[in-house]
N, C-alpha and C positions, 0 to 999 in steps of 0.2 A: 676302690675298684675291686672287682671280683677276680682274684687270681686263682691259680690251681689249688692253693692250700686253703681256700675259703671254706667255711662250714656251709655256705650256701651253694647250691647246685642248680643249674638251669636245666630243666627237663623239657623235652619236646612236647608240644600240644598235639593230642590225637586229632587226626584230620576231621573226625566227626564233630568235634567241638570248635573247630577253627572258624567256621562261618558264624556261629553263635557269638564267639568272642569278638570278631571283627564288627558285627552288628552292634554289640554293646558299646564298643569303643566309639563308633560313629555317632551313637546317641548322646554321648557325654562330651565329646571333643568338639571345639568350634570348627566350622567348615573352613577349608583352605580358601584364601582369597583368589578369585579368578584373575588371570593376568589382564592388566588394563590395556585395551587396544589404543593405538595412537589416535589422538584426536583428529577427526576428519576436518579438512579445510572447508570453510563455508562456501556454499554454492547456492544458486537460485535466488540471488538478491540479498540485500542487507537491511531492508526496512524492518523495523521492529527489534533488531538486535542492538546490543549496547554500542557496537561500532556504528551502526546506522544512526542511532540517536546522536552520538558524538559528531559524526560527519555532517548530519543535517544541521546541527547548531552552528558549526563552523562555516558551512557554505551559505547559510541564511545570513550570517553576520557579514559575509563578503558581498551581500547584495542580491544573491539569487533568490527568486521566489520560492517560498516553502513548498508550494504545491509541485513546482517543477522539480525540486530536489527530491521530494518524496517519491514522485513518479519514477525518477531516475534510479533511486535506491531500491525501489520495488521491482525493477526490471529483472526477470529471472536470468538474464545473461550475466548479471553481476556475480563474480566469484573471486576467491583468493587464489593466486597462481603459485603452484608449487615451484615451478622453474624460477620465478622471480625471487622467491624466498631462498632458494638454494644458491643462486648465482649472484644476485644483486646486492645483498646485504653486506657480505664480506667477499670481495672478488679477488681472485688470484690468477693473473695471466701468465702464460708461458710462451716461449719462443714459437712453439708449435702452433699457437693461435694465428700467426701471421706468415710463417714460412711458406705455406702452400700458395700464397698469392703471387709468388714469383715463378711458379712453374710454367712451362711452355704453353699449356692449354689456356691458362688464365690470361697470360700476356697476349696470346693469339686473339682471344676475344676482345681484349682491349684495343689491339691494333685495328681490328675490324670495326669496332665502335668509332675509333678516330676517323676512319675513312668514311663511314656512313653518315656521321654527324659533323663532318668537317666544317661546313659553312656556319652552323650554330656555334660550335666550339670556338672558331676563330673570331666570330663577332663578339662572343662573350669575353674572349681574351683581350680584344681591343678595348672593350668597355671597362673591364675590371683588372687588367694586367696580370691575370692569373693564367699561366700556360695551359694550353689544352691538355697536355700530358698529365699535369697535376690533377686537373678536374677528372680526367678519365681514370687515373689511378684511384682517386677517392671513390668514384662510382663503382669501380671494379671491386674494391675491398668492402664497401658498405653493403652492396646489394647485388653484386654481379650484374650490374646494369638492369636491375629489376627482375632478373631471373630467379633470385633467391627470395622467396616469400617467407616472411616471418609472421606467423599467424597467432599472435597474442593480442587480445583486445587491449588497446592502449589505456582505456579507462581503468581496466582491471589491474594493469601493471601499477599505476599510481595509487589506486585504492589499496593494493597489497602492501605497498611501502608504508602507507599511513597506518594500516592495520597492524603491521609488524612492530610498531612502537607502543602498542597498548600493553600494559603490564601483564594482563591476564593471558596474553598470547606468547609470552617469552619462551616458555618451554617448547612450544611448537616451533617457534622461529629457530631456537638453538638446535633442535633436532635436524632441521633442514639445512642450516648453515654447515653443520659439522659433517654432513654427507660429503661435502666438497672440500671443506677446510677443517679437518678433524682437530687441529691444534688450536682453533679459535677459542679464546677464553671468554667467560661470561661478560667481563667488563668491556672487552673489545666489541663483542656482539651488541651489547646494550648501547655503546657509544655510536657504533655504525648504524644501528637501527634508528636511533634518534636523529642522526644527521640525514640519513636517507628519507626518513619520514618528513622532515621539514622540506627537503628538496622535492619529494614526491607530491606533497600537498600543493606547493607552488605550481608545479607542472599540471596538476589536476585542475586547479582553478583556471589556468590559462587555456587548457584543453576545452573546458566548458565555455569559456568566452569565445573561443574560435568556433565551436559548434553553434553557439547562439548567433554569432555574426553571419555564419555561412548557412544557417538554417539546416544544419546537419545533425544526424543521429550520432552522438559520441561513441556509441558501442560499435559502430560500423568501421571505425578507424582501427586498423591492425598494424602491428609492427613487431619490434623485438621484445625480448623479456626485460630489457632495460628501459623501454618506453620510447624508443626512437622509431620513426616511421618514414615512409617514402623512399625513393631511390637514394637520396643523399643521407637518409637516417637522421633527420632533425628531431629534436625534442620540441614540445609545444612552445617554450619560450623562444627558441631559435626560429621556429616558423613565424611567430608573431613579430619578431624584430628584424629578421633578415631574409625571409623567403620573398621572392619577387616573381612577377609574371614574365616568362621568357618567350611566349608565343603570341602575345597581344590579344588574348581572348578574354581579358579582364577578370581572370580567375587565377588563383595561385594553387596549383595542384602538384604536390611533390612526387606524385606517381607519374607525372608527365615528364618526359625526358628534357624538353627545352626548359621548362620551369626549374627542373632540378639543376641543370647546367648553370643557368643564370643565378640561381640561389646560392650555389657553392661559390661562384665568383664574387657575389655581393658580400657573402659572409666573410671570406678571407680578406677582401679589400677593406672591409670595415674594421678588421682586426690588424691592419697594417701591411697587408701584402702589396708590394709594388715592384716595378722592374728594378733590377740591380741589387736585390737583397743578398746579403751574405748567407752562407749555408746555415750559420747559427740563427740568424734572424728568420730565415724560412722555417726552421724547426720551431722557433718560438711561436710563430703565427699558427702553424699546423697543430701545435699543442692546444691551441684554443678551440680547435675542431674536435680533437680527441687527445686527452691528456695522458698519452702513453708513448714512451720513447720507442717502443717496438713498432707501434702504429706509424709514427712519424718517419722512422727509418725506412719502413716498408713503402710508404707513399713515395718518398724521394727516390728510393732504389727502383721502384716500378716506373716512375716517370722518366728516370734517366735511361732505362732500357727502351722505353717507348720512343723517346726522343732520338735514340741512336739507331732506330729502325728495327 
């Protein structure tokens, strides 16, 4: 080091030579690396990408026609969803997520819904033994009786979950996950991404089968960042197995109130709901609808308040 007793002395450079010196240094020193921008999430379709090739092979192996799959993946509406990456891979819920469902305004709308749809609710209760207040509480929480629209293309939600498990996308996935859960470690993110990808692929396949059966455009179905849709927020496998026609129009439309009411009743009955259940058994059945203790407690608390008037 050069201390005060050193024989070497640092002299100032005259200003007239400073520009020349800096130019010479710039000529011999390597340029500084520009900061790397965060990778943009894919938009405008998936055909021709490594992910598109991977997904095409898997869907064709499921029995879907290659031309149909390629046309779907070429659709410019296809994109990877930031919200799904941020929330769905590693999810952390808080009490605040559900506490507002018990406020007077929400419960007031639920009481009005009970009055307006009383005939349908009571008939569904007779068939499925699910109290009208339970059904109303679920519809209030899931979609505010259809007033809360969740505008994420369901196809893209499940495509995003499958995309998130591709090794080349891990850095991008980690960056989005840690925006909400900063303490999430690499191993946990990788494990969760793998689990969600397997689930997401299953839902994607069923979604396409539903679209084929109904002659519908899969990109037109919109729902939550988690992939649920309609007033009762069913995922595709739940729709396929439990959704029913509640208004005798020979269609099952979960954006129709009557179909939504009957489908909730059928779902809960199929998982064991019946008259005379204990509180613990009610909770066990409701956990099959949404595996959250906070959710289950809120449904039961709302239903109790609705029943008491």
